[in-house]
VEXDOTI-262926 format. One record per residue (C-alpha): residue in three letters; residue number from 1; x, y, z. Coordinates in nm, 3 decimals, padded with zeros to 5 digits. Layout:
N
+-----+-----+---------+---------+---------+
:   r :   k :      px :      py :      pz :
+-----+-----+---------+---------+---------+
: ALA : NUM :       X :       Y :       Z :
...
+-----+-----+---------+---------+---------+
***
This chain:
270
+-----+-----+---------+---------+---------+
:   r :   k :      px :      py :      pz :
+-----+-----+---------+---------+---------+
: UNK :   1 :  08.462 :  10.227 :  09.861 :
: UNK :   2 :  08.150 :  10.439 :  09.813 :
: UNK :   3 :  08.113 :  10.812 :  09.662 :
: UNK :   4 :  08.083 :  10.934 :  10.020 :
: UNK :   5 :  08.351 :  10.761 :  10.180 :
: UNK :   6 :  08.571 :  10.922 :  09.851 :
: UNK :   7 :  08.467 :  11.226 :  09.981 :
: UNK :   8 :  08.497 :  11.205 :  10.364 :
: UNK :   9 :  08.880 :  11.100 :  10.287 :
: UNK :  10 :  08.906 :  11.436 :  10.092 :
: UNK :  11 :  08.771 :  11.625 :  10.335 :
: UNK :  12 :  08.977 :  11.493 :  10.614 :
: UNK :  13 :  09.312 :  11.463 :  10.437 :
: UNK :  14 :  09.281 :  11.828 :  10.329 :
: UNK :  15 :  09.210 :  11.911 :  10.702 :
: UNK :  16 :  09.460 :  11.702 :  10.854 :
: UNK :  17 :  09.750 :  11.858 :  10.587 :
: UNK :  18 :  09.624 :  12.195 :  10.680 :
: UNK :  19 :  09.619 :  12.165 :  11.078 :
: UNK :  20 :  09.985 :  12.022 :  11.040 :
: UNK :  21 :  10.058 :  12.344 :  10.841 :
: UNK :  22 :  10.178 :  12.118 :  10.546 :
: UNK :  23 :  10.153 :  12.258 :  10.169 :
: UNK :  24 :  10.032 :  11.956 :  09.948 :
: UNK :  25 :  10.361 :  11.891 :  09.753 :
: UNK :  26 :  10.499 :  11.845 :  10.175 :
: UNK :  27 :  10.277 :  11.611 :  10.202 :
: UNK :  28 :  10.350 :  11.439 :  09.915 :
: UNK :  29 :  10.693 :  11.436 :  09.979 :
: UNK :  30 :  10.628 :  11.260 :  10.282 :
: UNK :  31 :  10.407 :  11.022 :  10.124 :
: UNK :  32 :  10.635 :  10.942 :  09.862 :
: UNK :  33 :  10.400 :  11.019 :  09.586 :
: UNK :  34 :  10.293 :  11.294 :  09.326 :
: UNK :  35 :  10.128 :  11.653 :  09.441 :
: UNK :  36 :  09.831 :  11.603 :  09.173 :
: UNK :  37 :  09.713 :  11.273 :  09.387 :
: UNK :  38 :  09.706 :  11.486 :  09.683 :
: UNK :  39 :  09.493 :  11.707 :  09.497 :
: UNK :  40 :  09.281 :  11.475 :  09.334 :
: UNK :  41 :  09.224 :  11.292 :  09.651 :
: UNK :  42 :  09.129 :  11.612 :  09.836 :
: UNK :  43 :  08.924 :  11.740 :  09.573 :
: UNK :  44 :  08.734 :  11.329 :  09.547 :
: UNK :  45 :  08.845 :  11.312 :  09.197 :
: UNK :  46 :  09.020 :  10.970 :  09.321 :
: UNK :  47 :  09.035 :  10.759 :  09.603 :
: UNK :  48 :  09.388 :  10.629 :  09.776 :
: UNK :  49 :  09.510 :  10.272 :  09.746 :
: UNK :  50 :  09.507 :  10.116 :  10.051 :
: UNK :  51 :  09.862 :  10.108 :  10.091 :
: UNK :  52 :  09.814 :  10.488 :  10.068 :
: UNK :  53 :  09.568 :  10.514 :  10.321 :
: UNK :  54 :  09.787 :  10.291 :  10.559 :
: UNK :  55 :  10.104 :  10.566 :  10.507 :
: UNK :  56 :  09.815 :  10.865 :  10.582 :
: UNK :  57 :  09.717 :  10.689 :  10.860 :
: UNK :  58 :  10.038 :  10.679 :  11.015 :
: UNK :  59 :  10.168 :  11.044 :  10.924 :
: UNK :  60 :  09.880 :  11.186 :  11.114 :
: UNK :  61 :  09.866 :  10.922 :  11.377 :
: UNK :  62 :  09.480 :  10.842 :  11.316 :
: UNK :  63 :  09.282 :  10.494 :  11.269 :
: UNK :  64 :  09.189 :  10.426 :  10.898 :
: UNK :  65 :  08.833 :  10.402 :  11.011 :
: UNK :  66 :  08.839 :  10.764 :  11.068 :
: UNK :  67 :  09.005 :  10.869 :  10.766 :
: UNK :  68 :  08.736 :  10.697 :  10.573 :
: UNK :  69 :  08.417 :  10.706 :  10.793 :
: UNK :  70 :  08.419 :  11.008 :  11.035 :
: UNK :  71 :  08.429 :  11.379 :  10.965 :
: UNK :  72 :  08.747 :  11.430 :  11.141 :
: UNK :  73 :  08.724 :  11.830 :  11.135 :
: UNK :  74 :  08.402 :  11.787 :  11.389 :
: UNK :  75 :  08.551 :  11.544 :  11.624 :
: UNK :  76 :  08.682 :  11.634 :  11.980 :
: UNK :  77 :  09.078 :  11.587 :  11.992 :
: UNK :  78 :  09.026 :  11.268 :  12.263 :
: UNK :  79 :  08.811 :  11.104 :  12.045 :
: UNK :  80 :  09.086 :  11.036 :  11.799 :
: UNK :  81 :  09.240 :  10.686 :  11.846 :
: UNK :  82 :  09.592 :  10.698 :  11.809 :
: UNK :  83 :  09.742 :  10.462 :  11.538 :
: UNK :  84 :  09.885 :  10.216 :  11.770 :
: UNK :  85 :  09.551 :  10.154 :  11.974 :
: UNK :  86 :  09.419 :  10.117 :  11.632 :
: UNK :  87 :  09.653 :  09.857 :  11.513 :
: UNK :  88 :  09.544 :  09.685 :  11.831 :
: UNK :  89 :  09.184 :  09.668 :  11.799 :
: UNK :  90 :  09.210 :  09.558 :  11.432 :
: UNK :  91 :  09.386 :  09.241 :  11.535 :
: UNK :  92 :  09.033 :  09.105 :  11.628 :
: UNK :  93 :  08.914 :  09.292 :  11.303 :
: UNK :  94 :  08.684 :  09.551 :  11.519 :
: UNK :  95 :  08.782 :  09.824 :  11.279 :
: UNK :  96 :  08.784 :  09.882 :  10.873 :
: UNK :  97 :  08.959 :  09.606 :  10.716 :
: UNK :  98 :  08.901 :  09.642 :  10.330 :
: UNK :  99 :  08.823 :  09.284 :  10.189 :
: UNK : 100 :  08.726 :  09.365 :  09.813 :
: UNK : 101 :  08.546 :  09.074 :  09.669 :
: UNK : 102 :  08.392 :  08.927 :  09.337 :
: UNK : 103 :  08.059 :  08.781 :  09.266 :
: UNK : 104 :  07.859 :  08.620 :  08.984 :
: UNK : 105 :  07.576 :  08.713 :  08.792 :
: UNK : 106 :  07.387 :  08.554 :  09.026 :
: UNK : 107 :  07.549 :  08.724 :  09.311 :
: UNK : 108 :  07.771 :  08.459 :  09.439 :
: UNK : 109 :  08.106 :  08.520 :  09.594 :
: UNK : 110 :  08.392 :  08.400 :  09.347 :
: UNK : 111 :  08.722 :  08.185 :  09.466 :
: UNK : 112 :  08.950 :  08.474 :  09.296 :
: UNK : 113 :  09.309 :  08.312 :  09.268 :
: UNK : 114 :  09.624 :  08.463 :  09.301 :
: UNK : 115 :  09.885 :  08.318 :  09.094 :
: UNK : 116 :  10.236 :  08.260 :  09.154 :
: UNK : 117 :  10.342 :  08.555 :  08.906 :
: UNK : 118 :  10.115 :  08.801 :  09.039 :
: UNK : 119 :  10.196 :  08.711 :  09.454 :
: UNK : 120 :  10.454 :  09.026 :  09.409 :
: UNK : 121 :  10.159 :  09.256 :  09.275 :
: UNK : 122 :  09.915 :  09.110 :  09.514 :
: UNK : 123 :  10.066 :  09.256 :  09.814 :
: UNK : 124 :  09.969 :  09.627 :  09.670 :
: UNK : 125 :  09.682 :  09.488 :  09.524 :
: UNK : 126 :  09.496 :  09.317 :  09.774 :
: UNK : 127 :  09.272 :  09.566 :  09.878 :
: UNK : 128 :  09.219 :  09.780 :  09.536 :
: UNK : 129 :  08.877 :  09.642 :  09.393 :
: UNK : 130 :  08.980 :  09.672 :  09.043 :
: UNK : 131 :  09.341 :  09.454 :  09.115 :
: UNK : 132 :  09.102 :  09.176 :  09.237 :
: UNK : 133 :  08.835 :  09.241 :  08.982 :
: UNK : 134 :  09.111 :  09.138 :  08.714 :
: UNK : 135 :  09.223 :  08.809 :  08.884 :
: UNK : 136 :  09.113 :  08.485 :  08.772 :
: UNK : 137 :  08.817 :  08.333 :  08.910 :
: UNK : 138 :  08.569 :  08.013 :  09.010 :
: UNK : 139 :  08.376 :  07.875 :  09.214 :
: UNK : 140 :  08.350 :  07.495 :  09.412 :
: UNK : 141 :  08.022 :  07.383 :  09.532 :
: UNK : 142 :  08.162 :  07.254 :  09.848 :
: UNK : 143 :  08.283 :  07.599 :  09.938 :
: UNK : 144 :  07.996 :  07.866 :  10.017 :
: UNK : 145 :  07.954 :  07.964 :  10.335 :
: UNK : 146 :  08.282 :  08.189 :  10.352 :
: UNK : 147 :  08.492 :  08.405 :  10.172 :
: UNK : 148 :  08.746 :  08.248 :  09.972 :
: UNK : 149 :  09.069 :  08.366 :  09.803 :
: UNK : 150 :  09.317 :  08.078 :  09.615 :
: UNK : 151 :  09.673 :  08.141 :  09.635 :
: UNK : 152 :  09.937 :  07.941 :  09.423 :
: UNK : 153 :  10.249 :  07.861 :  09.609 :
: UNK : 154 :  10.628 :  07.857 :  09.516 :
: UNK : 155 :  10.907 :  07.676 :  09.643 :
: UNK : 156 :  10.942 :  07.309 :  09.835 :
: UNK : 157 :  10.926 :  07.457 :  10.176 :
: UNK : 158 :  10.577 :  07.295 :  10.248 :
: UNK : 159 :  10.632 :  06.907 :  10.099 :
: UNK : 160 :  10.471 :  06.706 :  10.027 :
: UNK : 161 :  10.322 :  06.983 :  09.839 :
: UNK : 162 :  10.521 :  07.115 :  09.539 :
: UNK : 163 :  10.559 :  07.388 :  09.372 :
: UNK : 164 :  10.223 :  07.531 :  09.163 :
: UNK : 165 :  09.999 :  07.368 :  09.373 :
: UNK : 166 :  09.718 :  07.591 :  09.462 :
: UNK : 167 :  09.570 :  07.653 :  09.825 :
: UNK : 168 :  09.252 :  07.761 :  09.871 :
: UNK : 169 :  09.226 :  07.959 :  10.210 :
: UNK : 170 :  08.903 :  08.095 :  10.355 :
: UNK : 171 :  08.948 :  08.468 :  10.519 :
: UNK : 172 :  09.034 :  08.478 :  10.883 :
: UNK : 173 :  08.879 :  08.793 :  11.036 :
: UNK : 174 :  08.954 :  08.813 :  11.418 :
: UNK : 175 :  09.380 :  08.693 :  11.416 :
: UNK : 176 :  09.397 :  08.695 :  11.791 :
: UNK : 177 :  09.119 :  08.417 :  11.820 :
: UNK : 178 :  09.074 :  08.207 :  11.502 :
: UNK : 179 :  09.386 :  08.104 :  11.475 :
: UNK : 180 :  09.470 :  07.726 :  11.580 :
: UNK : 181 :  09.835 :  07.628 :  11.682 :
: UNK : 182 :  10.043 :  07.457 :  11.423 :
: UNK : 183 :  09.733 :  07.458 :  11.126 :
: UNK : 184 :  09.830 :  07.612 :  10.778 :
: UNK : 185 :  09.712 :  07.923 :  10.677 :
: UNK : 186 :  09.811 :  08.207 :  10.333 :
: UNK : 187 :  09.989 :  08.507 :  10.533 :
: UNK : 188 :  10.014 :  08.811 :  10.356 :
: UNK : 189 :  10.219 :  09.059 :  10.492 :
: UNK : 190 :  10.468 :  09.356 :  10.428 :
: UNK : 191 :  10.780 :  09.240 :  10.412 :
: UNK : 192 :  10.719 :  08.895 :  10.324 :
: UNK : 193 :  10.444 :  08.902 :  10.109 :
: UNK : 194 :  10.253 :  08.589 :  10.057 :
: UNK : 195 :  10.364 :  08.280 :  10.186 :
: UNK : 196 :  10.203 :  07.920 :  10.299 :
: UNK : 197 :  10.291 :  07.846 :  10.630 :
: UNK : 198 :  10.201 :  07.660 :  10.994 :
: UNK : 199 :  10.096 :  07.909 :  11.204 :
: UNK : 200 :  10.170 :  07.917 :  11.601 :
: UNK : 201 :  09.982 :  08.226 :  11.764 :
: UNK : 202 :  10.157 :  08.473 :  11.950 :
: UNK : 203 :  09.973 :  08.754 :  11.922 :
: UNK : 204 :  09.828 :  08.936 :  12.245 :
: UNK : 205 :  09.579 :  09.210 :  12.286 :
: UNK : 206 :  09.869 :  09.501 :  12.185 :
: UNK : 207 :  10.004 :  09.310 :  11.897 :
: UNK : 208 :  10.281 :  09.067 :  11.912 :
: UNK : 209 :  10.419 :  08.804 :  11.639 :
: UNK : 210 :  10.269 :  08.494 :  11.448 :
: UNK : 211 :  10.562 :  08.232 :  11.391 :
: UNK : 212 :  10.576 :  08.094 :  11.051 :
: UNK : 213 :  10.747 :  07.713 :  11.025 :
: UNK : 214 :  10.755 :  07.540 :  10.705 :
: UNK : 215 :  10.703 :  07.135 :  10.686 :
: UNK : 216 :  11.018 :  07.133 :  10.535 :
: UNK : 217 :  11.272 :  07.112 :  10.790 :
: UNK : 218 :  11.541 :  07.250 :  10.594 :
: UNK : 219 :  11.393 :  07.574 :  10.672 :
: UNK : 220 :  11.373 :  07.760 :  10.983 :
: UNK : 221 :  11.109 :  07.895 :  11.169 :
: UNK : 222 :  11.092 :  08.279 :  11.179 :
: UNK : 223 :  10.789 :  08.525 :  11.321 :
: UNK : 224 :  10.617 :  08.802 :  11.183 :
: UNK : 225 :  10.509 :  09.094 :  11.370 :
: UNK : 226 :  10.121 :  09.150 :  11.371 :
: UNK : 227 :  10.199 :  09.492 :  11.249 :
: UNK : 228 :  10.303 :  09.377 :  10.921 :
: UNK : 229 :  10.061 :  09.113 :  10.840 :
: UNK : 230 :  09.776 :  09.248 :  10.629 :
: UNK : 231 :  09.576 :  08.942 :  10.519 :
: UNK : 232 :  09.527 :  08.579 :  10.696 :
: UNK : 233 :  09.352 :  08.261 :  10.510 :
: UNK : 234 :  09.290 :  07.952 :  10.675 :
: UNK : 235 :  09.394 :  07.667 :  10.392 :
: UNK : 236 :  09.075 :  07.466 :  10.339 :
: UNK : 237 :  09.143 :  07.285 :  09.998 :
: UNK : 238 :  09.430 :  07.226 :  09.794 :
: UNK : 239 :  09.445 :  07.161 :  09.399 :
: UNK : 240 :  09.767 :  07.005 :  09.232 :
: UNK : 241 :  09.863 :  06.819 :  08.919 :
: UNK : 242 :  10.071 :  06.612 :  09.089 :
: UNK : 243 :  10.009 :  06.389 :  09.375 :
: UNK : 244 :  10.219 :  06.371 :  09.737 :
: UNK : 245 :  10.503 :  06.129 :  09.716 :
: UNK : 246 :  10.417 :  05.886 :  10.013 :
: UNK : 247 :  10.665 :  05.883 :  10.295 :
: UNK : 248 :  10.801 :  05.563 :  10.211 :
: UNK : 249 :  10.812 :  05.353 :  09.873 :
: UNK : 250 :  10.595 :  05.083 :  09.818 :
: UNK : 251 :  10.944 :  04.890 :  09.727 :
: UNK : 252 :  11.048 :  04.974 :  10.047 :
: UNK : 253 :  10.750 :  04.879 :  10.229 :
: UNK : 254 :  10.715 :  04.537 :  10.038 :
: UNK : 255 :  11.058 :  04.440 :  10.145 :
: UNK : 256 :  10.985 :  04.519 :  10.498 :
: UNK : 257 :  10.689 :  04.302 :  10.506 :
: UNK : 258 :  10.873 :  04.003 :  10.329 :
: UNK : 259 :  11.134 :  04.050 :  10.589 :
: UNK : 260 :  10.922 :  04.042 :  10.878 :
: UNK : 261 :  10.735 :  03.728 :  10.737 :
: UNK : 262 :  11.101 :  03.566 :  10.695 :
: UNK : 263 :  11.173 :  03.692 :  11.103 :
: UNK : 264 :  10.838 :  03.511 :  11.230 :
: UNK : 265 :  10.927 :  03.204 :  11.025 :
: UNK : 266 :  11.257 :  03.199 :  11.132 :
: UNK : 267 :  11.131 :  03.224 :  11.511 :
: UNK : 268 :  10.839 :  02.941 :  11.449 :
: UNK : 269 :  11.148 :  02.708 :  11.330 :
: UNK : 270 :  11.320 :  02.786 :  11.673 :
+-----+-----+---------+---------+---------+
***
C-alpha cells in the first residue's frame, strides 16, 4: 500500500475508535492484537495486515475500500456502505481486493510459488507484499496475459494428479460470472485454506456458496460460503514429476483386444 493509504487508514481507525468511545487497549482487545499495534496504525508508523483490516472492517461495519481510500470523518453517515453490502459487491471484484504481485527486472510479472509446506501461512500472508516477495518465483513464456500463481497440492483427492503436483492458476476477479461450472480451480478460504477442486458456482448477488468436488469419488462434495472465500485461481497448467496413470493398464487393454479378435474369428467360423 502507498504512504497515502497508510495515513488514511491511521486517521480512519482513530476516528472510528473515538466515535465508538473506545480506548486503544479496548479496541486492541476486541481485535485480539496488541495495544502498541493500534498506536502504530493510528500514528501511521505501520500498516495493518489484510487479515487485521478485515477484522477492523467487520468490527466497525465499514468496507475495506472506505478504510483505505476515503476520509471517513468527512463522509455523511448515509454514504457509509454496510459490511454485508460491501461483501456482495466484492463478489464481482468491484471493491478493493488486495493482490500483491512481484515482477522481474524488466517489469514482467512473476509466477509466485506457494509450496505445500507454506500453504498454511498463505492464508495469513496472501495479501502481504512482504510475504509474497519471499515466495519462490519463476516465469513461463506461454503464460503472459494475466496474473498467475502456482500452488503445490497435497493428498489424493484430485487423482490422477498426485500429491506434490504444482497447479498454475490464473487470478479470477469476478467470482460470480467467471467461474465455469465443473472446471478446476484453486480456492483459498478462511476455514479450509488452499484447496484444488472442481467448482460449481452457487453465487448470487448477495452471497451464496461455491460447491467443491474432488475427482476422487472417495471424497464427498462440500460447500464454502462466499464470505469465507479469499481468492480463486483458475487452473491453467500443472507441473508434475510423475505421469498420471492410465485408467486402464496396457496389459489389460491388450487382453481385451485379443479377446475381441478371438470373438471375431469365432463368429466368422460359424
